[in-house]
N, C-alpha and C positions, 0 to 999 in steps of 0.2 A: 276485826282481827277474832279468835276465839275466845279470849278472853279478855279484859280489863286490861288494855294498855296505855290507858288514858296517862299514865305516869311518865317524865321525863326518863329518855336513858342517851347515857351517855358514852361513845365510845372513843377512845384514843386513835390515832392512824397506824392503819394496820389490823387493828380488831376488827372482827366478825361476830356477828348475829346471825342464829337462823331462828326464824318466826314462822309457826302457822296461823297462817290466816285464811280468809274465808273471801270469798267473791265480790268485790263493793268495798272491803277495808280498804283503810288508808293510813299511809306514813306520813307524817309532817315532819321535812329536814327544818328545825328551828333556829340551825346556825352548823357551820360548817358544807363538808362536799363528801356524798356517799355513793357507792355503788351497788345497787341492786339488781339482784338475778331472780328471772322470774322463777314460779316451778317450773320441773320439765313437762314438754310436751310431746306428742308423738306426730309428725306428719311422715306417711307411708311406714316405713322400717326405720326410720331414724327418729332417736331422742335430743330434742333440745331446747336449751332455753334461751330467753332474751335478757341482755345486761344493757342497765343504763346506768348513767352517773343522773344525779339531783343534788342542785346546789340548795343555797339556806333559800327560804320562803317556798320551794318547789315541795309538790306533795306525789308519793307513790300511791294510783289506785288500782286493786288487784283487781284483773279482771277475770278470774278465776281463783278458784280455793288452792291450796296447797303450802308447802313451805318454801320460803324465801331467801335470801343467804343478802345479809346487808352488812357490807364493808365498808368502814372510814378511811378516807382518802385524807381528810384533815381530822383535827379535833372537832367532833360532832355533839349535837344533842337531838333528839330523836321524839317525836311523840304521835301514838297511835290516835287517830279520829275516827269517833265514834260512827258507825253506818247509821245513815237516815231510818227511820222507821218506815217501813212498808205504806203505800197509798192504802185505804180502805175502800174497795171497792162501794159505789154507790148502792143503795138497794134498790131494784126495779120494780118488784112485786109486791103487791099489798101484803101478802103472805109472809113475806119475808120481812118485810116493815113489821107485821105485828110480832113476829117469832123475837125480831130484834128488841122490840119494847119490852116484849114480856120477860127476856131473860137479860135483861141490861143492868148493871148491877148499880 
């Protein structure tokens, strides 16, 4: 997600929430059932969104960034799951290794 959404969010049936998410962000359904509509996409001249339902224990993973809509189908508790840190590429040359050692804090 674009900010720290690690706190629990509660929604009652019928309530909706719109969230801006980054690609790779996750939303865990801790309790209940939700419907999540993905960010809009283009297919030729047509705009479309994908809609899926998630039950307790399941997680939505954002394939791309944008605004999602979360609608509670039952009383729900949700929690944003932080993204994993990107892997640090291996240093392949001696010069790159020397630079890395010189500027390491």
